[in-house]
PQR file with spaces between the fields and no chain letter, atoms N, CA, C, O and H, PARSE charges and radii, in Angstrom:
ATOM       1  N    MET     1     -22.163   46.717  262.607 -0.4000 1.5000
ATOM       2  CA   MET     1     -21.598   47.302  263.814 -0.0000 2.0000
ATOM       3  C    MET     1     -21.690   46.242  264.918  0.5500 1.7000
ATOM       4  O    MET     1     -22.731   45.615  265.117 -0.5500 1.4000
ATOM       5  N    SER     2     -20.589   46.063  265.616 -0.4000 1.5000
ATOM       6  CA   SER     2     -20.565   45.069  266.687 -0.0000 2.0000
ATOM       7  C    SER     2     -21.324   45.572  267.916  0.5500 1.7000
ATOM       8  O    SER     2     -21.548   46.772  268.079 -0.5500 1.4000
ATOM       9  H    SER     2     -19.743   46.572  265.454  0.4000 1.0000
ATOM      10  N    GLY     3     -21.710   44.631  268.770 -0.4000 1.5000
ATOM      11  CA   GLY     3     -22.410   44.995  269.995 -0.0000 2.0000
ATOM      12  C    GLY     3     -21.569   45.869  270.899  0.5500 1.7000
ATOM      13  O    GLY     3     -22.083   46.794  271.529 -0.5500 1.4000
ATOM      14  H    GLY     3     -21.527   43.657  268.637  0.4000 1.0000
ATOM      15  N    ALA     4     -20.255   45.579  270.970 -0.4000 1.5000
ATOM      16  CA   ALA     4     -19.359   46.366  271.817 -0.0000 2.0000
ATOM      17  C    ALA     4     -19.258   47.805  271.311  0.5500 1.7000
ATOM      18  O    ALA     4     -19.241   48.748  272.102 -0.5500 1.4000
ATOM      19  H    ALA     4     -19.838   44.828  270.458  0.4000 1.0000
ATOM      20  N    MET     5     -19.191   47.963  269.995 -0.4000 1.5000
ATOM      21  CA   MET     5     -19.087   49.311  269.421 -0.0000 2.0000
ATOM      22  C    MET     5     -20.377   50.085  269.666  0.5500 1.7000
ATOM      23  O    MET     5     -20.349   51.274  269.986 -0.5500 1.4000
ATOM      24  H    MET     5     -19.205   47.197  269.352  0.4000 1.0000
ATOM      25  N    LEU     6     -21.500   49.403  269.512 -0.4000 1.5000
ATOM      26  CA   LEU     6     -22.783   50.059  269.752 -0.0000 2.0000
ATOM      27  C    LEU     6     -22.901   50.496  271.206  0.5500 1.7000
ATOM      28  O    LEU     6     -23.344   51.612  271.477 -0.5500 1.4000
ATOM      29  H    LEU     6     -21.522   48.437  269.252  0.4000 1.0000
ATOM      30  N    ARG     7     -22.514   49.640  272.140 -0.4000 1.5000
ATOM      31  CA   ARG     7     -22.558   50.005  273.566 -0.0000 2.0000
ATOM      32  C    ARG     7     -21.656   51.205  273.848  0.5500 1.7000
ATOM      33  O    ARG     7     -22.022   52.085  274.627 -0.5500 1.4000
ATOM      34  H    ARG     7     -22.154   48.734  271.919  0.4000 1.0000
ATOM      35  N    ARG     8     -20.493   51.246  273.228 -0.4000 1.5000
ATOM      36  CA   ARG     8     -19.569   52.374  273.417 -0.0000 2.0000
ATOM      37  C    ARG     8     -20.185   53.667  272.878  0.5500 1.7000
ATOM      38  O    ARG     8     -20.102   54.711  273.524 -0.5500 1.4000
ATOM      39  H    ARG     8     -20.195   50.531  272.595  0.4000 1.0000
ATOM      40  N    LEU     9     -20.801   53.599  271.700 -0.4000 1.5000
ATOM      41  CA   LEU     9     -21.440   54.793  271.126 -0.0000 2.0000
ATOM      42  C    LEU     9     -22.589   55.280  271.998  0.5500 1.7000
ATOM      43  O    LEU     9     -22.765   56.484  272.185 -0.5500 1.4000
ATOM      44  H    LEU     9     -20.869   52.751  271.175  0.4000 1.0000
ATOM      45  N    VAL    10     -23.366   54.352  272.528 -0.4000 1.5000
ATOM      46  CA   VAL    10     -24.461   54.728  273.430 -0.0000 2.0000
ATOM      47  C    VAL    10     -23.898   55.414  274.666  0.5500 1.7000
ATOM      48  O    VAL    10     -24.402   56.457  275.085 -0.5500 1.4000
ATOM      49  H    VAL    10     -23.224   53.373  272.377  0.4000 1.0000
ATOM      50  N    ARG    11     -22.851   54.831  275.253 -0.4000 1.5000
ATOM      51  CA   ARG    11     -22.237   55.413  276.451 -0.0000 2.0000
ATOM      52  C    ARG    11     -21.691   56.803  276.164  0.5500 1.7000
ATOM      53  O    ARG    11     -21.902   57.725  276.951 -0.5500 1.4000
ATOM      54  H    ARG    11     -22.442   53.985  274.913  0.4000 1.0000
ATOM      55  N    LEU    12     -20.980   56.965  275.028 -0.4000 1.5000
ATOM      56  CA   LEU    12     -20.427   58.279  274.675 -0.0000 2.0000
ATOM      57  C    LEU    12     -21.533   59.312  274.452  0.5500 1.7000
ATOM      58  O    LEU    12     -21.387   60.470  274.842 -0.5500 1.4000
ATOM      59  H    LEU    12     -20.809   56.216  274.388  0.4000 1.0000
ATOM      60  N    THR    13     -22.628   58.900  273.832 -0.4000 1.5000
ATOM      61  CA   THR    13     -23.759   59.801  273.605 -0.0000 2.0000
ATOM      62  C    THR    13     -24.387   60.228  274.929  0.5500 1.7000
ATOM      63  O    THR    13     -24.697   61.402  275.130 -0.5500 1.4000
ATOM      64  H    THR    13     -22.746   57.959  273.515  0.4000 1.0000
ATOM      65  N    GLN    14     -24.569   59.265  275.825 -0.4000 1.5000
ATOM      66  CA   GLN    14     -25.145   59.586  277.136 -0.0000 2.0000
ATOM      67  C    GLN    14     -24.234   60.508  277.933  0.5500 1.7000
ATOM      68  O    GLN    14     -24.717   61.420  278.605 -0.5500 1.4000
ATOM      69  H    GLN    14     -24.317   58.311  275.662  0.4000 1.0000
ATOM      70  N    GLU    15     -22.927   60.288  277.870 -0.4000 1.5000
ATOM      71  CA   GLU    15     -21.988   61.157  278.582 -0.0000 2.0000
ATOM      72  C    GLU    15     -22.009   62.563  278.009  0.5500 1.7000
ATOM      73  O    GLU    15     -21.947   63.538  278.759 -0.5500 1.4000
ATOM      74  H    GLU    15     -22.535   59.548  277.324  0.4000 1.0000
ATOM      75  N    GLY    16     -22.097   62.681  276.686 -0.4000 1.5000
ATOM      76  CA   GLY    16     -22.172   64.001  276.060 -0.0000 2.0000
ATOM      77  C    GLY    16     -23.433   64.752  276.464  0.5500 1.7000
ATOM      78  O    GLY    16     -23.396   65.954  276.729 -0.5500 1.4000
ATOM      79  H    GLY    16     -22.148   61.889  276.078  0.4000 1.0000
ATOM      80  N    ALA    17     -24.548   64.032  276.510 -0.4000 1.5000
ATOM      81  CA   ALA    17     -25.809   64.659  276.919 -0.0000 2.0000
ATOM      82  C    ALA    17     -25.729   65.119  278.373  0.5500 1.7000
ATOM      83  O    ALA    17     -26.233   66.190  278.713 -0.5500 1.4000
ATOM      84  H    ALA    17     -24.578   63.055  276.295  0.4000 1.0000
ATOM      85  N    ALA    18     -25.103   64.322  279.227 -0.4000 1.5000
ATOM      86  CA   ALA    18     -24.949   64.701  280.638 -0.0000 2.0000
ATOM      87  C    ALA    18     -24.086   65.959  280.759  0.5500 1.7000
ATOM      88  O    ALA    18     -24.379   66.836  281.572 -0.5500 1.4000
ATOM      89  H    ALA    18     -24.693   63.452  278.951  0.4000 1.0000
ATOM      90  N    ARG    19     -23.028   66.047  279.955 -0.4000 1.5000
ATOM      91  CA   ARG    19     -22.176   67.255  279.978 -0.0000 2.0000
ATOM      92  C    ARG    19     -22.963   68.484  279.534  0.5500 1.7000
ATOM      93  O    ARG    19     -22.803   69.563  280.104 -0.5500 1.4000
ATOM      94  H    ARG    19     -22.791   65.335  279.295  0.4000 1.0000
ATOM      95  N    ARG    20     -23.817   68.325  278.513 -0.4000 1.5000
ATOM      96  CA   ARG    20     -24.630   69.462  278.052 -0.0000 2.0000
ATOM      97  C    ARG    20     -25.623   69.895  279.119  0.5500 1.7000
ATOM      98  O    ARG    20     -25.821   71.093  279.321 -0.5500 1.4000
ATOM      99  H    ARG    20     -23.947   67.449  278.049  0.4000 1.0000
ATOM     100  N    ARG    21     -26.252   68.948  279.804 -0.4000 1.5000
ATOM     101  CA   ARG    21     -27.177   69.314  280.885 -0.0000 2.0000
ATOM     102  C    ARG    21     -26.441   70.053  281.996  0.5500 1.7000
ATOM     103  O    ARG    21     -26.951   71.043  282.519 -0.5500 1.4000
ATOM     104  H    ARG    21     -26.092   67.975  279.640  0.4000 1.0000
ATOM     105  N    ASP    22     -25.256   69.589  282.360 -0.4000 1.5000
ATOM     106  CA   ASP    22     -24.468   70.278  283.381 -0.0000 2.0000
ATOM     107  C    ASP    22     -24.081   71.679  282.914  0.5500 1.7000
ATOM     108  O    ASP    22     -24.092   72.624  283.703 -0.5500 1.4000
ATOM     109  H    ASP    22     -24.842   68.784  281.934  0.4000 1.0000
ATOM     110  N    ALA    23     -23.737   71.814  281.626 -0.4000 1.5000
ATOM     111  CA   ALA    23     -23.375   73.128  281.087 -0.0000 2.0000
ATOM     112  C    ALA    23     -24.557   74.090  281.143  0.5500 1.7000
ATOM     113  O    ALA    23     -24.383   75.271  281.444 -0.5500 1.4000
ATOM     114  H    ALA    23     -23.728   71.046  280.985  0.4000 1.0000
ATOM     115  N    VAL    24     -25.751   73.591  280.857 -0.4000 1.5000
ATOM     116  CA   VAL    24     -26.956   74.429  280.937 -0.0000 2.0000
ATOM     117  C    VAL    24     -27.165   74.894  282.373  0.5500 1.7000
ATOM     118  O    VAL    24     -27.443   76.069  282.612 -0.5500 1.4000
ATOM     119  H    VAL    24     -25.891   72.632  280.613  0.4000 1.0000
ATOM     120  N    ALA    25     -27.033   73.977  283.331 -0.4000 1.5000
ATOM     121  CA   ALA    25     -27.227   74.347  284.741 -0.0000 2.0000
ATOM     122  C    ALA    25     -26.191   75.381  285.179  0.5500 1.7000
ATOM     123  O    ALA    25     -26.544   76.347  285.856 -0.5500 1.4000
ATOM     124  H    ALA    25     -26.807   73.022  283.137  0.4000 1.0000
ATOM     125  N    ARG    26     -24.921   75.202  284.807 -0.4000 1.5000
ATOM     126  CA   ARG    26     -23.873   76.170  285.178 -0.0000 2.0000
ATOM     127  C    ARG    26     -24.125   77.527  284.532  0.5500 1.7000
ATOM     128  O    ARG    26     -23.970   78.564  285.177 -0.5500 1.4000
ATOM     129  H    ARG    26     -24.635   74.417  284.257  0.4000 1.0000
ATOM     130  N    ALA    27     -24.514   77.522  283.254 -0.4000 1.5000
ATOM     131  CA   ALA    27     -24.784   78.782  282.552 -0.0000 2.0000
ATOM     132  C    ALA    27     -25.971   79.508  283.175  0.5500 1.7000
ATOM     133  O    ALA    27     -25.972   80.735  283.273 -0.5500 1.4000
ATOM     134  H    ALA    27     -24.640   76.680  282.730  0.4000 1.0000
ATOM     135  N    ALA    28     -26.969   78.758  283.590 -0.4000 1.5000
ATOM     136  CA   ALA    28     -28.141   79.375  284.220 -0.0000 2.0000
ATOM     137  C    ALA    28     -27.761   80.038  285.537  0.5500 1.7000
ATOM     138  O    ALA    28     -28.176   81.166  285.803 -0.5500 1.4000
ATOM     139  H    ALA    28     -26.968   77.761  283.511  0.4000 1.0000
ATOM     140  N    ILE    29     -26.987   79.360  286.352 -0.4000 1.5000
ATOM     141  CA   ILE    29     -26.535   79.936  287.630 -0.0000 2.0000
ATOM     142  C    ILE    29     -25.695   81.185  287.364  0.5500 1.7000
ATOM     143  O    ILE    29     -25.861   82.204  288.033 -0.5500 1.4000
ATOM     144  H    ILE    29     -26.650   78.444  286.136  0.4000 1.0000
ATOM     145  N    ALA    30     -24.789   81.100  286.378 -0.4000 1.5000
ATOM     146  CA   ALA    30     -23.946   82.251  286.045 -0.0000 2.0000
ATOM     147  C    ALA    30     -24.777   83.432  285.556  0.5500 1.7000
ATOM     148  O    ALA    30     -24.380   84.585  285.724 -0.5500 1.4000
ATOM     149  H    ALA    30     -24.655   80.272  285.834  0.4000 1.0000
ATOM     150  N    ALA    31     -25.931   83.145  284.950 -0.4000 1.5000
ATOM     151  CA   ALA    31     -26.795   84.204  284.441 -0.0000 2.0000
ATOM     152  C    ALA    31     -27.713   84.771  285.522  0.5500 1.7000
ATOM     153  O    ALA    31     -28.495   85.686  285.263 -0.5500 1.4000
ATOM     154  H    ALA    31     -26.253   82.209  284.813  0.4000 1.0000
ATOM     155  N    GLY    32     -27.614   84.218  286.742 -0.4000 1.5000
ATOM     156  CA   GLY    32     -28.387   84.766  287.835 -0.0000 2.0000
ATOM     157  C    GLY    32     -29.652   84.008  288.184  0.5500 1.7000
ATOM     158  O    GLY    32     -30.463   84.489  288.975 -0.5500 1.4000
ATOM     159  H    GLY    32     -26.979   83.475  286.952  0.4000 1.0000
ATOM     160  N    VAL    33     -29.835   82.823  287.602 -0.4000 1.5000
ATOM     161  CA   VAL    33     -30.999   82.012  287.964 -0.0000 2.0000
ATOM     162  C    VAL    33     -30.837   81.577  289.413  0.5500 1.7000
ATOM     163  O    VAL    33     -29.746   81.208  289.847 -0.5500 1.4000
ATOM     164  H    VAL    33     -29.176   82.432  286.960  0.4000 1.0000
ATOM     165  N    GLU    34     -31.919   81.624  290.140 -0.4000 1.5000
ATOM     166  CA   GLU    34     -31.899   81.317  291.573 -0.0000 2.0000
ATOM     167  C    GLU    34     -31.371   79.913  291.859  0.5500 1.7000
ATOM     168  O    GLU    34     -30.546   79.737  292.755 -0.5500 1.4000
ATOM     169  H    GLU    34     -32.805   81.923  289.788  0.4000 1.0000
ATOM     170  N    ASP    35     -31.837   78.908  291.105 -0.4000 1.5000
ATOM     171  CA   ASP    35     -31.414   77.525  291.335 -0.0000 2.0000
ATOM     172  C    ASP    35     -31.507   76.752  290.032  0.5500 1.7000
ATOM     173  O    ASP    35     -32.439   76.952  289.252 -0.5500 1.4000
ATOM     174  H    ASP    35     -32.507   79.051  290.376  0.4000 1.0000
ATOM     175  N    ALA    36     -30.553   75.877  289.794 -0.4000 1.5000
ATOM     176  CA   ALA    36     -30.550   74.999  288.618 -0.0000 2.0000
ATOM     177  C    ALA    36     -30.074   73.632  289.058  0.5500 1.7000
ATOM     178  O    ALA    36     -28.982   73.484  289.607 -0.5500 1.4000
ATOM     179  H    ALA    36     -29.797   75.714  290.428  0.4000 1.0000
ATOM     180  N    GLN    37     -30.907   72.634  288.811 -0.4000 1.5000
ATOM     181  CA   GLN    37     -30.563   71.270  289.205 -0.0000 2.0000
ATOM     182  C    GLN    37     -30.814   70.325  288.048  0.5500 1.7000
ATOM     183  O    GLN    37     -31.807   70.454  287.333 -0.5500 1.4000
ATOM     184  H    GLN    37     -31.794   72.754  288.365  0.4000 1.0000
ATOM     185  N    VAL    38     -29.904   69.366  287.865 -0.4000 1.5000
ATOM     186  CA   VAL    38     -30.077   68.319  286.867 -0.0000 2.0000
ATOM     187  C    VAL    38     -30.836   67.187  287.542  0.5500 1.7000
ATOM     188  O    VAL    38     -30.406   66.652  288.564 -0.5500 1.4000
ATOM     189  H    VAL    38     -29.097   69.260  288.446  0.4000 1.0000
ATOM     190  N    ASP    39     -31.972   66.833  286.954 -0.4000 1.5000
ATOM     191  CA   ASP    39     -32.823   65.769  287.486 -0.0000 2.0000
ATOM     192  C    ASP    39     -33.018   64.738  286.373  0.5500 1.7000
ATOM     193  O    ASP    39     -33.962   64.831  285.588 -0.5500 1.4000
ATOM     194  H    ASP    39     -32.322   67.268  286.124  0.4000 1.0000
ATOM     195  N    GLY    40     -32.122   63.762  286.315 -0.4000 1.5000
ATOM     196  CA   GLY    40     -32.168   62.784  285.231 -0.0000 2.0000
ATOM     197  C    GLY    40     -31.824   63.455  283.919  0.5500 1.7000
ATOM     198  O    GLY    40     -30.707   63.942  283.741 -0.5500 1.4000
ATOM     199  H    GLY    40     -31.356   63.687  286.952  0.4000 1.0000
ATOM     200  N    GLU    41     -32.779   63.484  282.994 -0.4000 1.5000
ATOM     201  CA   GLU    41     -32.550   64.109  281.690 -0.0000 2.0000
ATOM     202  C    GLU    41     -33.096   65.528  281.625  0.5500 1.7000
ATOM     203  O    GLU    41     -33.131   66.134  280.554 -0.5500 1.4000
ATOM     204  H    GLU    41     -33.686   63.089  283.138  0.4000 1.0000
ATOM     205  N    ILE    42     -33.520   66.057  282.763 -0.4000 1.5000
ATOM     206  CA   ILE    42     -34.150   67.378  282.813 -0.0000 2.0000
ATOM     207  C    ILE    42     -33.292   68.338  283.633  0.5500 1.7000
ATOM     208  O    ILE    42     -32.753   67.966  284.674 -0.5500 1.4000
ATOM     209  H    ILE    42     -33.492   65.565  283.633  0.4000 1.0000
ATOM     210  N    VAL    43     -33.172   69.574  283.156 -0.4000 1.5000
ATOM     211  CA   VAL    43     -32.551   70.637  283.951 -0.0000 2.0000
ATOM     212  C    VAL    43     -33.692   71.477  284.502  0.5500 1.7000
ATOM     213  O    VAL    43     -34.446   72.087  283.744 -0.5500 1.4000
ATOM     214  H    VAL    43     -33.610   69.877  282.310  0.4000 1.0000
ATOM     215  N    ARG    44     -33.814   71.504  285.808 -0.4000 1.5000
ATOM     216  CA   ARG    44     -34.893   72.253  286.457 -0.0000 2.0000
ATOM     217  C    ARG    44     -34.344   73.593  286.941  0.5500 1.7000
ATOM     218  O    ARG    44     -33.374   73.646  287.697 -0.5500 1.4000
ATOM     219  H    ARG    44     -33.201   71.009  286.423  0.4000 1.0000
ATOM     220  N    LEU    45     -34.981   74.672  286.493 -0.4000 1.5000
ATOM     221  CA   LEU    45     -34.563   76.018  286.849 -0.0000 2.0000
ATOM     222  C    LEU    45     -35.661   76.690  287.661  0.5500 1.7000
ATOM     223  O    LEU    45     -36.847   76.523  287.375 -0.5500 1.4000
ATOM     224  H    LEU    45     -35.769   74.629  285.879  0.4000 1.0000
ATOM     225  N    THR    46     -35.258   77.452  288.677 -0.4000 1.5000
ATOM     226  CA   THR    46     -36.224   78.223  289.445 -0.0000 2.0000
ATOM     227  C    THR    46     -35.707   79.647  289.606  0.5500 1.7000
ATOM     228  O    THR    46     -34.508   79.876  289.759 -0.5500 1.4000
ATOM     229  H    THR    46     -34.295   77.587  288.909  0.4000 1.0000
ATOM     230  N    GLY    47     -36.622   80.583  289.569 -0.4000 1.5000
ATOM     231  CA   GLY    47     -36.278   81.978  289.753 -0.0000 2.0000
ATOM     232  C    GLY    47     -37.187   82.860  288.924  0.5500 1.7000
ATOM     233  O    GLY    47     -37.848   82.384  288.001 -0.5500 1.4000
ATOM     234  H    GLY    47     -37.596   80.397  289.445  0.4000 1.0000
ATOM     235  N    PRO    48     -37.222   84.132  289.245 -0.5600 1.5000
ATOM     236  CA   PRO    48     -38.093   85.058  288.523  0.2800 2.0000
ATOM     237  C    PRO    48     -37.568   85.386  287.126  0.5500 1.7000
ATOM     238  O    PRO    48     -36.359   85.483  286.917 -0.5500 1.4000
ATOM     239  N    GLY    49     -38.471   85.553  286.188 -0.4000 1.5000
ATOM     240  CA   GLY    49     -38.116   86.013  284.840 -0.0000 2.0000
ATOM     241  C    GLY    49     -37.315   85.020  284.021  0.5500 1.7000
ATOM     242  O    GLY    49     -36.507   85.432  283.189 -0.5500 1.4000
ATOM     243  H    GLY    49     -39.454   85.475  286.358  0.4000 1.0000
ATOM     244  N    LEU    50     -37.511   83.728  284.225 -0.4000 1.5000
ATOM     245  CA   LEU    50     -36.682   82.741  283.532 -0.0000 2.0000
ATOM     246  C    LEU    50     -36.859   82.753  282.016  0.5500 1.7000
ATOM     247  O    LEU    50     -35.867   82.710  281.289 -0.5500 1.4000
ATOM     248  H    LEU    50     -38.168   83.392  284.900  0.4000 1.0000
ATOM     249  N    MET    51     -38.080   82.808  281.528 -0.4000 1.5000
ATOM     250  CA   MET    51     -38.301   82.775  280.082 -0.0000 2.0000
ATOM     251  C    MET    51     -37.664   83.992  279.425  0.5500 1.7000
ATOM     252  O    MET    51     -37.007   83.866  278.391 -0.5500 1.4000
ATOM     253  H    MET    51     -38.886   82.842  282.119  0.4000 1.0000
ATOM     254  N    ARG    52     -37.850   85.154  280.008 -0.4000 1.5000
ATOM     255  CA   ARG    52     -37.241   86.369  279.455 -0.0000 2.0000
ATOM     256  C    ARG    52     -35.722   86.244  279.449  0.5500 1.7000
ATOM     257  O    ARG    52     -35.067   86.602  278.470 -0.5500 1.4000
ATOM     258  H    ARG    52     -38.383   85.256  280.848  0.4000 1.0000
ATOM     259  N    ARG    53     -35.171   85.741  280.534 -0.4000 1.5000
ATOM     260  CA   ARG    53     -33.722   85.579  280.636 -0.0000 2.0000
ATOM     261  C    ARG    53     -33.219   84.579  279.604  0.5500 1.7000
ATOM     262  O    ARG    53     -32.200   84.816  278.955 -0.5500 1.4000
ATOM     263  H    ARG    53     -35.703   85.450  281.330  0.4000 1.0000
ATOM     264  N    TRP    54     -33.924   83.464  279.447 -0.4000 1.5000
ATOM     265  CA   TRP    54     -33.522   82.425  278.488 -0.0000 2.0000
ATOM     266  C    TRP    54     -33.535   82.984  277.065  0.5500 1.7000
ATOM     267  O    TRP    54     -32.597   82.761  276.300 -0.5500 1.4000
ATOM     268  H    TRP    54     -34.751   83.271  279.975  0.4000 1.0000
ATOM     269  N    MET    55     -34.587   83.703  276.717 -0.4000 1.5000
ATOM     270  CA   MET    55     -34.722   84.221  275.361 -0.0000 2.0000
ATOM     271  C    MET    55     -33.729   85.343  275.074  0.5500 1.7000
ATOM     272  O    MET    55     -33.332   85.519  273.923 -0.5500 1.4000
ATOM     273  H    MET    55     -35.349   83.884  277.339  0.4000 1.0000
ATOM     274  N    SER    56     -33.322   86.098  276.073 -0.4000 1.5000
ATOM     275  CA   SER    56     -32.446   87.239  275.827 -0.0000 2.0000
ATOM     276  C    SER    56     -30.959   86.913  275.993  0.5500 1.7000
ATOM     277  O    SER    56     -30.114   87.746  275.666 -0.5500 1.4000
ATOM     278  H    SER    56     -33.644   85.955  277.008  0.4000 1.0000
ATOM     279  N    ASP    57     -30.622   85.728  276.489 -0.4000 1.5000
ATOM     280  CA   ASP    57     -29.221   85.396  276.760 -0.0000 2.0000
ATOM     281  C    ASP    57     -28.735   84.316  275.810  0.5500 1.7000
ATOM     282  O    ASP    57     -28.990   83.131  276.026 -0.5500 1.4000
ATOM     283  H    ASP    57     -31.308   85.050  276.755  0.4000 1.0000
ATOM     284  N    LEU    58     -28.033   84.726  274.755 -0.4000 1.5000
ATOM     285  CA   LEU    58     -27.532   83.788  273.763 -0.0000 2.0000
ATOM     286  C    LEU    58     -26.610   82.742  274.396  0.5500 1.7000
ATOM     287  O    LEU    58     -26.676   81.570  274.027 -0.5500 1.4000
ATOM     288  H    LEU    58     -27.826   85.688  274.580  0.4000 1.0000
ATOM     289  N    GLY    59     -25.764   83.138  275.328 -0.4000 1.5000
ATOM     290  CA   GLY    59     -24.851   82.199  275.975 -0.0000 2.0000
ATOM     291  C    GLY    59     -25.590   81.096  276.705  0.5500 1.7000
ATOM     292  O    GLY    59     -25.163   79.941  276.686 -0.5500 1.4000
ATOM     293  H    GLY    59     -25.711   84.090  275.628  0.4000 1.0000
ATOM     294  N    LEU    60     -26.671   81.432  277.335 -0.4000 1.5000
ATOM     295  CA   LEU    60     -27.473   80.442  278.046 -0.0000 2.0000
ATOM     296  C    LEU    60     -28.112   79.461  277.063  0.5500 1.7000
ATOM     297  O    LEU    60     -28.111   78.253  277.298 -0.5500 1.4000
ATOM     298  H    LEU    60     -27.018   82.370  277.350  0.4000 1.0000
ATOM     299  N    ARG    61     -28.653   79.983  275.967 -0.4000 1.5000
ATOM     300  CA   ARG    61     -29.265   79.090  274.965 -0.0000 2.0000
ATOM     301  C    ARG    61     -28.198   78.216  274.306  0.5500 1.7000
ATOM     302  O    ARG    61     -28.428   77.028  274.081 -0.5500 1.4000
ATOM     303  H    ARG    61     -28.654   80.965  275.777  0.4000 1.0000
ATOM     304  N    GLU    62     -27.045   78.787  273.998 -0.4000 1.5000
ATOM     305  CA   GLU    62     -25.995   78.024  273.333 -0.0000 2.0000
ATOM     306  C    GLU    62     -25.441   76.910  274.221  0.5500 1.7000
ATOM     307  O    GLU    62     -24.997   75.884  273.705 -0.5500 1.4000
ATOM     308  H    GLU    62     -26.858   79.752  274.182  0.4000 1.0000
ATOM     309  N    ALA    63     -25.456   77.088  275.536 -0.4000 1.5000
ATOM     310  CA   ALA    63     -24.984   76.033  276.445 -0.0000 2.0000
ATOM     311  C    ALA    63     -25.802   74.769  276.251  0.5500 1.7000
ATOM     312  O    ALA    63     -25.268   73.665  276.358 -0.5500 1.4000
ATOM     313  H    ALA    63     -25.816   77.922  275.955  0.4000 1.0000
ATOM     314  N    GLY    64     -27.082   74.914  275.969 -0.4000 1.5000
ATOM     315  CA   GLY    64     -27.935   73.760  275.737 -0.0000 2.0000
ATOM     316  C    GLY    64     -27.713   73.109  274.400  0.5500 1.7000
ATOM     317  O    GLY    64     -28.138   71.976  274.174 -0.5500 1.4000
ATOM     318  H    GLY    64     -27.516   75.811  275.882  0.4000 1.0000
ATOM     319  N    ARG    65     -27.051   73.816  273.512 -0.4000 1.5000
ATOM     320  CA   ARG    65     -26.776   73.251  272.181 -0.0000 2.0000
ATOM     321  C    ARG    65     -25.397   72.615  272.114  0.5500 1.7000
ATOM     322  O    ARG    65     -24.994   72.112  271.065 -0.5500 1.4000
ATOM     323  H    ARG    65     -26.706   74.737  273.695  0.4000 1.0000
ATOM     324  N    GLY    66     -24.675   72.636  273.224 -0.4000 1.5000
ATOM     325  CA   GLY    66     -23.369   71.982  273.262 -0.0000 2.0000
ATOM     326  C    GLY    66     -22.233   72.777  272.649  0.5500 1.7000
ATOM     327  O    GLY    66     -21.170   72.215  272.384 -0.5500 1.4000
ATOM     328  H    GLY    66     -25.002   73.045  274.075  0.4000 1.0000
ATOM     329  N    SER    67     -22.424   74.064  272.415 -0.4000 1.5000
ATOM     330  CA   SER    67     -21.368   74.852  271.795 -0.0000 2.0000
ATOM     331  C    SER    67     -20.434   75.499  272.796  0.5500 1.7000
ATOM     332  O    SER    67     -19.485   76.176  272.400 -0.5500 1.4000
ATOM     333  H    SER    67     -23.288   74.520  272.630  0.4000 1.0000
ATOM     334  N    ARG    68     -20.679   75.308  274.082 -0.4000 1.5000
ATOM     335  CA   ARG    68     -19.798   75.865  275.117 -0.0000 2.0000
ATOM     336  C    ARG    68     -19.210   74.758  275.922  0.5500 1.7000
ATOM     337  O    ARG    68     -18.438   75.011  276.847 -0.5500 1.4000
ATOM     338  H    ARG    68     -21.450   74.758  274.403  0.4000 1.0000
């Protein structure tokens, strides 16, 4: 694999991960989470009952898996 191809694959992977983090933040806000912010590679969520909401909302969990 050439260096240029490897750099392109790394860039595409990083862009995909960024899209998934943004999707998680949007899904969390749509589910009623008080605040969701992307901080580097972390999605920070604030609000009451987050664990219960995360576990009970398939759409929210699936957003983190890249299926939405």
